[in-house]
N, C-alpha and C positions, 0 to 999 in steps of 0.2 A: 338602355341597356336592353330591355326586353324587346324594343323594336328591332335592335340588331340582331337578336337570337332568333325572333321570328322571321326576319328577312333571310337570314342565312339558312333556316331550317326549310324555308319555302323554296329557296335555291337549290339546296341539296336534294329535296324531293323531286323537283322539276328535272334535274338532270339524271335521276335514277329510273325515270318513266320508260327507258329502253328504245326511243325512237332513234332512227338513224341520227347521230349527232356530228356536229364539228367541234374539234378541240384545237385550242390555240396552241400551236408549238413554237414558241419563238414568235415570228411573224408570219410563218407558214400555217395555213389551215391543214388539219390532217382530218380526212373524213373517216368515220367509224362506222362499224356495223355489228349486228348480232351474230355471233357463231355459235351454233348449237352442237352439243354433243363433244366439246372438247375441254370442259372443265372438269377438274377433280373434285372430289367429295369436298364440300365445305368452301369451295372456291368459286362458285357461281356468281353472276352479277344479277341480282335482283330477283324478280318471280320467275316461275316456270310455265310451260304450256299447260300443264294439267291444272295449274291453279292451286296446288296442293299447298303452297307456301307463296309468300309475297316479299321475301327479303333476300338480300345477298347473303351469301355464306350458309345456306340451309340445304344445300344438296347432300344427299346421303350417298350417291354411287358415282363413281369416276366415270366419265363420257356418257352420263344419260343423254338421250338424245332430246329430252325435253328441258335441259338446263343450258344456259348460254352464258358466254364471255363477250364482252365488247372488245373488238380487235380492229385494227387498222383495216380499212376497206381494201379488198382484194386478197388479204392473208387467210382468210377462213379456208378456202379451199386447199391452200398449202399445208396448212395445219390439219386436214382431213375432217373439217367440220361441214356442217350443213346448213342451209338456208331454213328459214321458218316453215316453208311449204314441204321442203325435203324432210324435216324434222317431224312435222304432222304426219306425213304419210308412214314414215318409219314406224312411229309410235302406233298408228292405226294398223299397220301390218303385224306388229307384235302382239297386239290384243286378239 
């Protein structure tokens, strides 16, 4: 039982690292990407650019450019989001 718990915890941790991932949707692979600046407060996926937190659901401001959500590749621009490079530039410009 402990082996299964450790294995599932390790798998969950690996999936939340935030690298561009592939998700299996039926038999079709759907590419995902980080989309910055589109998450509502408390609805971010994992850590932020600034490193002030390292868990999902800890954002405190809507549409913070340092917070991200995992979206289907190509949908980020449609939602008005930013790439990580654009998000870093916007944060630097704000400070």
